C-alpha positions as CSV (number, residue, x, y, z in Angstrom):
1,H,-51.8,-114.1,17.1
2,I,-49.6,-114.0,14.0
3,A,-47.1,-111.6,15.7
4,S,-46.8,-113.8,18.7
5,A,-46.5,-116.9,16.6
6,A,-43.6,-115.6,14.5
7,P,-41.0,-115.6,17.2
8,L,-42.0,-119.0,18.3
9,D,-41.4,-120.2,14.8
10,L,-38.0,-118.6,14.7
11,V,-37.1,-120.1,18.0
12,E,-38.2,-123.4,16.9
13,E,-36.5,-123.1,13.5
14,F,-33.0,-121.7,14.5
15,G,-32.9,-122.9,18.1
16,F,-32.7,-119.3,19.8
17,D,-34.5,-118.5,22.9
18,A,-36.0,-115.1,23.8
19,R,-33.1,-113.9,26.0
20,S,-30.6,-114.6,23.3
21,L,-32.7,-112.7,20.8
22,L,-32.9,-109.8,23.2
23,V,-29.2,-109.7,23.7
24,A,-28.5,-110.0,20.0
25,G,-30.9,-107.2,19.3
26,I,-29.3,-104.9,21.9
27,F,-25.9,-105.7,20.6
28,S,-27.0,-105.0,17.0
29,G,-28.5,-101.7,18.0
30,S,-25.4,-100.7,19.8
31,M,-23.3,-101.5,16.9
32,V,-25.5,-99.5,14.6
33,F,-25.5,-96.6,16.9
34,A,-21.7,-96.7,17.3
35,V,-21.4,-96.8,13.5
36,F,-23.8,-93.9,13.1
37,A,-22.1,-91.8,15.9
38,G,-18.7,-92.5,14.5
39,G,-19.9,-91.2,11.1
40,I,-21.3,-88.0,12.7
41,F,-18.1,-87.4,14.7
42,L,-15.9,-87.9,11.6
43,R,-18.1,-85.4,9.7
44,A,-17.9,-82.9,12.6
45,A,-14.2,-83.3,12.9
46,G,-13.8,-82.7,9.2
47,R,-15.9,-79.6,9.4
48,A,-13.9,-78.3,12.4
49,R,-10.6,-79.0,10.6
50,R,-11.9,-77.1,7.6
51,A,-13.2,-74.2,9.8
52,A,-9.8,-74.0,11.6
53,A,-8.1,-73.9,8.3
54,R,-10.4,-71.1,7.1
55,A,-9.8,-69.2,10.4
56,R,-6.1,-69.5,9.9
57,E,-6.3,-68.3,6.4
58,S,-8.6,-65.4,7.5
59,A,-6.2,-64.5,10.3
60,E,-3.3,-64.6,8.0
61,Q,-5.2,-62.4,5.5
62,T,-6.2,-60.0,8.3
63,D,-2.6,-59.8,9.4
64,S,-1.5,-59.3,5.9
65,E,-4.1,-56.6,5.4
66,R,-3.2,-54.9,8.7
67,V,0.5,-54.9,7.7
68,S,-0.5,-53.5,4.2
69,F,-2.8,-50.9,5.9
70,R,0.0,-49.8,8.3
71,S,2.5,-49.7,5.4
72,L,0.0,-47.7,3.4
73,I,-0.5,-45.3,6.3
74,A,3.2,-45.0,7.0
75,A,3.9,-44.5,3.3
76,E,2.2,-41.0,3.3
77,P,3.6,-38.3,5.7
78,Q,0.6,-37.6,8.0
79,V,-0.6,-37.5,11.6
80,L,-3.8,-39.5,12.5
81,L,-5.5,-38.5,15.7
82,Q,-8.4,-40.9,16.6
83,W,-11.2,-40.5,19.3
84,D,-12.7,-44.0,20.1
85,G,-15.5,-42.7,22.3
86,A,-13.6,-42.9,25.6
87,G,-12.7,-39.2,25.3
88,A,-8.9,-39.5,25.2
89,P,-7.4,-39.2,21.7
90,V,-5.1,-41.9,20.3
91,L,-2.2,-41.2,17.9
92,A,-2.7,-43.7,15.1
93,A,0.1,-42.4,13.0
94,A,2.8,-39.7,13.2
95,T,5.1,-39.7,10.2
96,L,5.3,-36.0,9.4
97,D,8.7,-34.3,9.3
98,A,9.6,-32.8,12.7
99,A,10.8,-29.7,11.0
100,L,7.1,-28.8,10.2
101,G,6.6,-28.3,14.0
102,V,4.0,-31.1,14.6
103,P,4.4,-32.8,18.0
104,S,4.9,-36.6,18.3
105,T,2.5,-37.5,21.1
106,A,-1.3,-37.6,21.1
107,K,-1.6,-35.2,24.1
108,D,0.6,-32.6,22.5
109,V,-1.0,-32.9,19.0
110,A,-4.5,-32.5,20.6
111,H,-3.3,-29.3,22.3
112,F,-3.6,-27.3,19.1
113,T,-2.6,-23.9,20.6
114,G,0.8,-25.3,21.5
115,W,2.0,-25.9,18.0
116,L,-0.4,-24.0,15.6
117,E,-0.7,-20.3,14.8
118,A,-3.4,-18.7,17.0
119,G,-6.0,-18.3,14.3
120,S,-5.4,-21.8,12.9
121,A,-5.5,-23.3,16.4
122,R,-8.8,-21.6,17.1
123,D,-10.3,-22.7,13.8
124,L,-9.2,-26.3,14.2
125,E,-10.5,-26.5,17.8
126,E,-13.9,-25.2,16.7
127,R,-14.0,-27.7,13.7
128,T,-12.9,-30.6,15.9
129,G,-15.5,-29.8,18.5
130,A,-18.2,-29.8,15.9
131,L,-16.8,-33.2,14.6
132,L,-17.0,-34.8,18.0
133,E,-20.4,-33.4,18.9
134,A,-22.3,-33.4,15.7
135,G,-20.2,-35.5,13.3
136,E,-19.6,-32.5,11.0
137,S,-16.7,-33.3,8.6
138,F,-14.3,-30.6,7.5
139,T,-11.2,-30.0,5.5
140,I,-9.2,-26.8,6.2
141,C,-5.6,-25.5,5.8
142,V,-3.7,-24.6,9.0
143,E,-0.4,-22.9,9.7
144,T,2.0,-24.1,12.4
145,A,4.0,-21.9,14.7
146,A,7.1,-22.8,12.6
147,G,5.4,-21.3,9.5
148,A,4.5,-24.6,7.7
149,R,1.2,-25.0,5.8
150,L,-0.7,-28.2,6.5
151,E,-4.1,-29.7,5.6
152,A,-6.4,-30.9,8.4
153,A,-9.4,-33.1,7.6
154,G,-11.9,-34.5,10.1
155,R,-14.1,-37.5,9.4
156,V,-16.4,-39.9,11.4
157,S,-15.8,-43.6,11.0
158,A,-17.1,-46.8,12.7
159,A,-14.2,-46.7,15.1
160,G,-14.8,-43.1,16.1
161,A,-13.8,-39.6,14.9
162,I,-10.5,-39.2,13.1
163,V,-8.5,-36.0,12.3
164,K,-5.9,-36.4,9.6
165,I,-3.1,-33.8,9.3
166,R,-0.8,-34.0,6.4
167,D,1.6,-31.8,4.5
168,I,0.4,-29.9,1.5
169,A,2.2,-30.7,-1.7
170,G,1.5,-30.8,-5.4
171,D,-2.0,-30.1,-6.4
172,R,-3.2,-29.8,-2.9
173,K,-0.6,-27.1,-2.2
174,E,-1.7,-25.2,-5.3
175,M,-5.3,-25.5,-4.3
176,A,-4.5,-24.3,-0.8
177,A,-2.7,-21.3,-2.2
178,L,-5.6,-20.6,-4.5
179,S,-8.0,-20.9,-1.5
180,D,-5.9,-18.6,0.5
181,E,-5.7,-16.1,-2.3
182,R,-9.5,-16.3,-2.8
183,Q,-10.0,-15.7,0.9
184,R,-7.6,-12.8,0.9
185,L,-9.2,-11.3,-2.2
186,G,-12.6,-11.7,-0.5
187,R,-11.4,-10.0,2.6
188,D,-9.8,-7.2,0.6
189,L,-13.0,-6.7,-1.4
190,E,-15.1,-6.7,1.8
191,L,-12.7,-4.3,3.5
192,T,-12.6,-2.1,0.4
193,R,-16.3,-1.9,0.2
194,S,-16.6,-1.2,3.9
195,L,-14.0,1.6,3.5
196,F,-15.9,3.1,0.5
197,D,-19.1,2.8,2.6
198,A,-17.5,4.9,5.3
199,L,-16.4,7.6,2.9
200,P,-18.5,10.7,2.9
201,M,-18.3,11.0,-0.9
202,P,-20.2,9.0,-3.6
203,V,-18.4,5.9,-5.0
204,W,-19.8,3.6,-7.6
205,F,-18.8,0.5,-9.7
206,R,-20.2,-0.3,-13.1
207,D,-20.4,-3.7,-14.9
208,S,-19.3,-4.3,-18.5
209,K,-22.7,-3.0,-19.8
210,G,-22.3,0.3,-17.9
211,K,-24.9,-0.5,-15.3
212,L,-24.5,0.4,-11.7
213,E,-23.3,-2.8,-9.9
214,W,-22.4,-1.3,-6.5
215,V,-22.7,2.1,-4.8
216,N,-21.9,3.2,-1.3
217,D,-24.2,4.9,1.2
218,A,-23.0,8.4,0.3
219,Y,-24.1,7.8,-3.3
220,A,-27.6,6.8,-2.1
221,Q,-27.8,9.9,0.0
222,A,-26.6,12.1,-2.8
223,V,-29.4,10.9,-5.2
224,D,-32.0,10.9,-2.4
225,A,-32.4,7.1,-2.5
226,A,-33.5,5.0,0.6
227,S,-30.6,2.6,0.2
228,S,-27.9,1.4,-2.2
229,T,-30.2,-1.5,-3.2
230,E,-32.8,0.9,-4.5
231,V,-30.1,2.7,-6.5
232,R,-29.0,-0.6,-8.2
233,D,-32.6,-1.7,-8.8
234,R,-33.7,1.6,-10.3
235,Q,-30.3,2.5,-11.8
236,I,-30.4,6.0,-10.3
237,E,-27.6,8.0,-11.9
238,F,-25.5,10.7,-10.0
239,L,-24.1,12.0,-13.3
240,S,-26.2,13.2,-16.2
241,T,-26.0,11.4,-19.6
242,R,-23.9,14.2,-21.0
243,Q,-21.5,14.1,-18.1
244,R,-21.1,10.3,-18.4
245,A,-20.5,10.6,-22.1
246,A,-17.9,13.3,-21.6
247,A,-16.1,11.2,-19.0
248,A,-16.1,8.1,-21.3
249,Q,-14.8,10.1,-24.2
250,K,-11.9,11.6,-22.2
251,S,-10.8,8.5,-20.3
252,G,-8.9,5.6,-21.8
253,P,-8.4,1.9,-20.6
254,G,-6.8,1.9,-17.2
255,K,-6.3,5.7,-17.4
256,P,-8.2,7.8,-14.7
257,E,-9.9,10.9,-15.9
258,S,-10.9,13.8,-13.6
259,Q,-13.4,16.5,-14.4
260,R,-15.2,19.3,-12.5
261,I,-19.0,19.0,-12.6
262,H,-21.9,20.6,-10.8
263,A,-24.8,18.6,-9.4
264,I,-27.8,19.2,-7.3
265,V,-27.4,17.5,-3.9
266,S,-29.8,18.1,-1.0
267,G,-31.5,20.8,-2.9
268,E,-28.4,22.9,-3.6
269,R,-26.0,23.2,-6.5
270,R,-22.5,22.0,-5.5
271,A,-19.2,21.4,-7.3
272,F,-17.6,17.9,-7.5
273,D,-14.4,16.6,-8.9
274,V,-15.4,13.3,-10.5
275,I,-12.6,10.7,-11.1
276,S,-13.5,7.9,-13.5
277,L,-11.3,4.8,-13.9
278,P,-12.2,2.4,-16.8
279,A,-10.9,-1.1,-16.1
280,S,-12.1,-3.3,-18.9
281,P,-14.7,-4.6,-18.9
282,A,-15.9,-2.8,-15.7
283,S,-15.3,0.8,-14.4
284,A,-15.4,2.7,-11.2
285,G,-15.9,6.3,-10.2
286,I,-15.7,8.7,-7.2
287,A,-17.1,12.2,-6.8
288,I,-15.2,14.4,-4.4
289,D,-16.9,17.4,-3.0
290,A,-15.0,20.4,-4.3
291,A,-16.9,23.1,-2.4
292,A,-14.6,22.8,0.7
293,L,-11.6,22.7,-1.7
294,E,-12.6,25.8,-3.5
295,T,-13.2,27.5,-0.2
296,A,-9.8,26.4,1.1
297,Q,-8.1,27.5,-2.2
298,S,-9.7,30.9,-1.9
299,A,-8.7,31.2,1.7
300,L,-5.2,30.1,0.8
301,S,-5.0,32.7,-1.9
302,R,-6.1,35.4,0.4
303,Q,-3.7,34.2,3.0
304,I,-0.8,34.2,0.5
305,E,-1.7,37.7,-0.5
306,E,-1.9,38.8,3.1
307,N,1.4,37.2,3.9
308,T,3.0,38.9,0.9
309,R,1.8,42.3,2.0
310,T,3.0,41.5,5.5
311,L,6.5,40.4,4.3
312,D,6.7,43.6,2.2
313,R,6.2,45.7,5.4
314,I,8.8,44.0,7.6
315,A,12.4,45.2,7.7
316,T,13.9,41.7,7.4
317,A,14.8,40.8,3.8
318,V,13.1,37.5,2.7
319,A,13.9,35.5,-0.5
320,I,12.5,32.1,-1.4
321,F,14.2,29.9,-4.0
322,S,12.6,27.0,-5.8
323,P,14.2,23.5,-5.9
324,D,16.0,24.4,-9.2
325,Q,17.7,27.2,-7.2
326,R,15.9,30.1,-8.9
327,L,14.3,33.0,-7.2
328,Q,10.6,32.4,-6.6
329,Y,9.7,35.2,-4.2
330,Y,11.3,38.2,-2.6
331,N,10.0,41.2,-0.6
332,Q,10.8,44.8,-1.0
333,A,13.3,44.7,1.9
334,F,15.4,42.2,0.0
335,A,15.7,44.4,-3.0
336,D,16.5,47.5,-0.8
337,L,19.1,45.7,1.3
338,W,21.1,44.5,-1.7
339,K,20.1,47.4,-4.0
340,L,18.9,45.1,-6.8
341,D,16.6,46.0,-9.7
342,D,13.0,44.8,-9.4
343,A,12.8,43.9,-13.1
344,W,15.9,41.7,-12.9
345,L,14.6,40.0,-9.7
346,A,11.2,39.4,-11.3
347,A,12.9,37.4,-14.1
348,G,13.8,34.8,-11.5
349,P,17.6,34.7,-11.4
350,S,19.4,31.8,-9.9
351,D,21.0,31.8,-6.4
352,G,24.4,31.6,-8.0
353,E,23.7,34.5,-10.3
354,I,22.7,36.7,-7.4
355,L,25.9,35.8,-5.5
356,D,28.0,36.7,-8.5
357,L,26.3,40.1,-8.9
358,L,26.7,40.8,-5.1
359,R,30.4,39.9,-5.4
360,Q,30.9,42.3,-8.3
361,R,29.3,45.1,-6.1
362,R,31.5,44.1,-3.1
363,C,28.4,43.2,-1.1
364,L,29.8,39.8,0.0
365,P,32.4,38.9,2.6
366,E,35.9,38.9,1.3
367,Q,36.9,35.3,0.4
368,A,40.3,33.9,-0.4
369,D,38.6,31.2,-2.7
370,Y,35.3,32.6,-3.9
371,R,34.5,29.5,-6.0
372,A,34.8,27.1,-3.1
373,W,32.8,29.4,-0.9
374,K,30.1,29.7,-3.5
375,Q,30.0,26.0,-4.1
376,K,29.6,25.5,-0.3
377,Q,26.7,27.9,-0.2
378,L,24.9,26.2,-3.1
379,G,25.7,22.7,-1.8
380,R,23.4,23.4,1.2
381,Y,20.4,22.8,-1.1
382,E,21.0,19.1,-0.6
383,S,20.5,19.3,3.1
384,T,17.3,19.8,5.1
385,S,18.7,21.8,8.0
386,T,18.9,25.5,9.0
387,H,22.2,27.4,8.6
388,E,23.1,30.7,10.2
389,D,25.9,32.9,9.0
390,R,27.1,36.4,9.8
391,W,28.5,38.3,6.9
392,H,30.9,41.2,7.5
393,L,30.8,43.3,4.4
394,P,33.6,45.5,3.1
395,D,31.3,48.6,3.5
396,G,31.2,48.0,7.3
397,R,27.8,46.5,7.4
398,T,27.1,43.2,9.2
399,I,24.4,41.0,7.8
400,Q,22.8,38.1,9.7
401,V,21.9,35.4,7.1
402,V,19.5,32.5,8.1
403,A,19.0,29.9,5.4
404,N,16.3,27.2,5.9
405,F,16.4,24.3,3.4
406,A,13.2,22.2,3.0
407,A,12.9,18.5,2.1
408,D,11.6,19.4,-1.4
409,G,14.9,21.2,-2.3
410,S,13.6,24.8,-1.8
411,A,15.3,27.3,0.3
412,T,14.2,30.4,2.3
413,Y,16.8,33.1,3.1
414,L,16.3,35.7,5.8
415,N,18.8,38.6,5.7
416,E,18.9,41.2,8.4
417,N,21.2,44.2,8.8
418,I,22.4,43.9,12.4
419,T,25.1,46.6,12.2
420,E,23.2,49.0,14.5
421,Q,22.3,46.2,16.8
422,L,25.9,45.2,17.3
423,A,26.9,48.8,17.9
424,L,24.1,49.1,20.5
425,K,25.1,45.8,22.1
426,S,28.7,47.0,22.3
427,R,27.7,50.2,24.0
428,Y,25.4,48.3,26.3
429,N,28.1,45.9,27.2
430,A,30.5,48.7,27.9
431,L,27.9,50.5,30.1
432,I,27.2,47.3,31.9
433,H,30.9,46.8,32.5
434,V,31.3,50.3,33.9
435,Q,28.2,49.8,36.1
436,K,29.6,46.5,37.4
437,E,32.9,48.0,38.2
438,T,31.1,50.8,40.0
439,L,29.0,48.3,42.0
440,D,31.9,46.1,42.8
441,H,33.7,49.0,44.5
442,L,30.8,50.3,46.5
443,R,30.8,49.8,50.3
444,E,27.0,49.3,50.2
445,G,25.8,45.8,49.5
446,V,23.7,45.8,46.4
447,A,21.5,43.0,45.1
448,V,18.9,43.0,42.2
449,F,16.2,40.3,42.2
450,A,14.1,39.7,39.0
451,S,10.4,39.5,38.9
452,D,10.6,35.7,39.3
453,G,12.4,36.2,42.6
454,R,15.8,35.1,41.4
455,L,19.1,36.9,42.1
456,K,20.3,38.5,38.9
457,L,23.0,41.0,40.1
458,Y,25.0,41.5,43.3
459,N,28.3,43.0,44.3
460,P,31.0,41.7,46.7
461,A,29.9,43.9,49.5
462,F,26.5,42.2,49.6
463,A,28.2,38.7,49.9
464,S,30.6,40.1,52.5
465,I,27.9,41.7,54.7
466,W,25.8,38.4,54.9
467,K,28.9,36.1,54.6
468,L,27.4,34.3,51.5
469,N,29.1,31.8,49.2
470,V,30.0,33.6,45.9
471,K,29.7,30.4,43.9
472,A,26.2,29.8,45.3
473,L,25.1,33.3,44.4
474,A,26.4,32.9,40.8
475,D,23.7,30.2,40.3
476,E,21.0,32.8,40.5
477,P,19.3,31.4,43.7
478,H,15.7,32.3,44.6
479,I,15.0,34.8,47.3
480,D,13.8,32.0,49.6
481,E,17.3,30.4,49.4
482,V,19.0,33.7,50.0
483,I,16.9,34.4,53.0
484,G,17.6,30.9,54.3
485,W,21.3,31.6,54.1
486,C,21.0,35.0,55.7
487,R,19.0,33.6,58.7
488,V,22.2,32.3,60.1
489,L,23.2,35.9,61.0
490,L,19.7,37.3,61.6
491,D,16.6,35.2,62.3
492,D,13.9,37.9,62.1
493,D,10.7,36.6,60.4
494,A,9.0,40.0,60.3
495,A,12.0,41.6,58.5
496,W,12.5,38.9,56.0
497,D,8.8,38.6,55.2
498,E,8.7,42.3,54.4
499,V,11.7,41.9,52.1
500,K,10.2,38.8,50.4
501,R,6.8,40.6,49.8
502,A,8.6,43.6,48.3
503,I,10.4,41.3,45.8
504,T,7.7,38.8,44.9
505,S,4.6,41.0,45.1
506,I,2.4,41.2,42.0
507,D,0.7,44.5,43.0
508,D,0.6,47.2,40.3
509,E,1.9,49.8,42.7
510,R,4.9,48.6,44.6
511,A,6.1,50.9,47.4
512,P,9.8,51.2,48.4
513,L,10.9,50.1,51.9
514,E,13.6,51.0,54.3
515,G,14.6,50.3,57.8
516,H,17.4,49.1,60.2
517,L,18.4,45.7,61.3
518,G,20.2,44.9,64.5
519,R,22.0,41.5,64.3
520,P,22.8,39.4,67.4
521,D,26.5,39.9,66.8
522,G,26.1,43.6,67.6
523,S,26.3,45.0,64.1
524,M,23.7,47.3,62.7
525,L,22.5,47.4,59.0
526,A,20.5,50.0,57.2
527,Y,18.5,48.5,54.3
528,A,16.4,49.9,51.5
529,G,14.3,48.4,48.7
530,L,13.4,50.1,45.5
531,P,11.1,48.7,42.8
532,L,12.6,48.9,39.3
533,P,10.5,49.6,36.1
534,D,11.1,46.1,34.6
535,G,9.5,44.4,37.7
536,A,12.8,43.7,39.4
537,T,13.7,45.0,42.9
538,L,16.9,46.6,44.1
539,L,18.0,45.9,47.7
540,T,20.9,47.8,49.4
541,Y,22.5,47.1,52.7
542,V,24.9,49.5,54.6
543,D,26.9,48.5,57.7
544,I,26.2,51.5,60.1
545,T,27.6,49.8,63.2
546,D,30.4,52.4,63.7
547,S,28.0,55.3,62.9
548,K,25.5,53.9,65.3
549,R,28.0,53.5,68.0
550,V,29.1,57.1,67.7
551,E,25.4,58.2,67.6
552,N,24.7,56.1,70.7
553,A,27.8,57.6,72.4
554,L,26.6,61.1,71.6
555,I,23.1,60.3,72.8
556,E,24.4,58.9,76.0
557,R,26.6,62.1,76.5
558,N,23.7,64.3,75.8
559,E,21.6,62.4,78.2
560,A,24.3,62.7,80.9
561,L,24.7,66.5,80.4
562,M,20.9,66.9,80.5
563,A,20.9,64.9,83.8
564,A,23.7,67.1,85.3
565,D,21.8,70.2,84.3
566,R,18.6,68.9,85.9
567,L,20.7,68.1,89.0
568,K,22.1,71.6,89.1
569,S,18.7,73.1,88.7
570,D,17.3,70.9,91.5
571,F,20.1,71.9,93.8
572,I,19.8,75.6,93.2
573,S,16.1,75.4,93.6
574,H,16.5,73.5,96.9
575,V,19.3,75.8,98.2
576,S,17.3,78.9,97.2
577,Y,14.3,77.6,99.1
578,E,16.3,76.8,102.2
579,L,18.1,80.2,102.3
580,R,15.2,82.3,101.3
581,T,13.1,81.7,104.4
582,P,15.6,82.8,107.1
583,L,16.9,85.6,105.0
584,T,13.4,86.9,104.6
585,N,13.0,86.9,108.3
586,I,16.3,88.7,108.9
587,I,15.4,91.2,106.2
588,G,12.1,91.8,107.8
589,F,13.6,92.4,111.3
590,A,16.2,94.6,109.9
591,E,13.7,96.7,108.1
592,L,11.7,96.8,111.3
593,L,14.6,98.0,113.3
594,T,15.5,100.7,110.9
595,S,12.0,101.9,110.7
596,P,11.5,105.4,112.4
597,S,8.4,104.1,113.9
598,T,10.3,102.0,116.3
599,G,12.7,104.7,117.4
600,D,16.4,104.7,117.6
601,L,18.3,101.6,118.3
602,N,20.0,101.4,121.6
């Protein structure tokens, strides 16, 4: 009642009706709302302007940071290769010097085998694969195909995997060199120990306190240990205390010392040459089995003695001079050939002194300038070849001198008296000349084939009979070739097979052969084959065409005479038979008529 009465009072007091009040209320509310909305809009616009300003400042700062970041990346020579997850790498930076051999495109850089050394490329590929698959970071040194050393580092970031390649300089270069040296020393140490493990002789290393630090497998076997680890744990010594003390006393820092010891190995006493090398503060040693060496030395001594006895028995004079040109060895034939005193030779005279003595005794070839000739002979010690000379001595002897000079400066002389050989050779050559002249003037064709089937000797008659090329025969053709040439005049397989068997047969008892050959041109040849003592075969061919013709003529005449005689005999026999029958009858009748029993004839 009070609420409803209040508006009525207002209406009555100010003269407003209800409609006017409603309109006024709506207008007032709209104005209030407009003012309130305007305030909100202005506040929102202010906030937007402030946000835009902050965004511009952030963008400018980001651009500035990006420029600074790119400048920072470009300031250092490097190559950045980034994988963003799509699989294809992106080249983020490439500022290395082209002379280092690094490509300038992402595809080429990712192809490591195209610009890195094979080992480095393989290592970087494996490390990059582990980075992409498992996120394993790495830092290694690689070498390009151009020979440059680079550092490659792989890391995982929010943007993906990144591989950074940069030139090594300053401390990093020194660290890389030290790392390489460390790796090389590690490889050398491992290789050295592997090599020592492969040796069949005991090897050991000691530390500064003299304890065994490392031994090889041969050491463990020598001391009957199961392994080298057992040797180190138990400190099993190969040398006795006295032997170790003696080696330590004789050796000095960095100076190796060798001594011959005897030790029990595998149940038997054996000799070893132990070499100890102190290298402060550690030391090393090796034991070389001397049993085989002693055996070899003994065998060598026996061989030298046997060779000495053998050289003393041969007729060739032998003299060996040392690198200082002094006589080191000679055999008895050397002393006998030059008639030198054994006591003087045993003193080891020089090569020059021996030459001077031989010249005094006129046992050297006559020389217009002996000094120059002597200097030439002694100058050969500087060579490493073999020289042969023939000395014609004033006493009529001829000496064959063979000098062999070794690389160490020593020389070996072989002197042989070939006077008798030359005389025999001269007589032999004269005999061969006479025989050749004799063969060349024979009418018979002569050919000598060696045991290998090659023609060694022939005369012109042999080439003329078979019409062979003399130049071809001078090349010592094989019997097969000679038969091939002769088949032009006589193609008789049986005859040539017989000749070939006689020449090339390897039977112990070779029989001679002979026969006749009739050639298609009407000529006749008589041939013979004779085995010679040295395995060769002598063939002779004689042209008997004229003799054969005379023989054939005589045979034909004889046959004609024999035929005439047979004809005469047949004629006489026939005539005798034809006349004998009537004559017999006549004789019978005549005898009958004259017989008294028939009476007188009237």
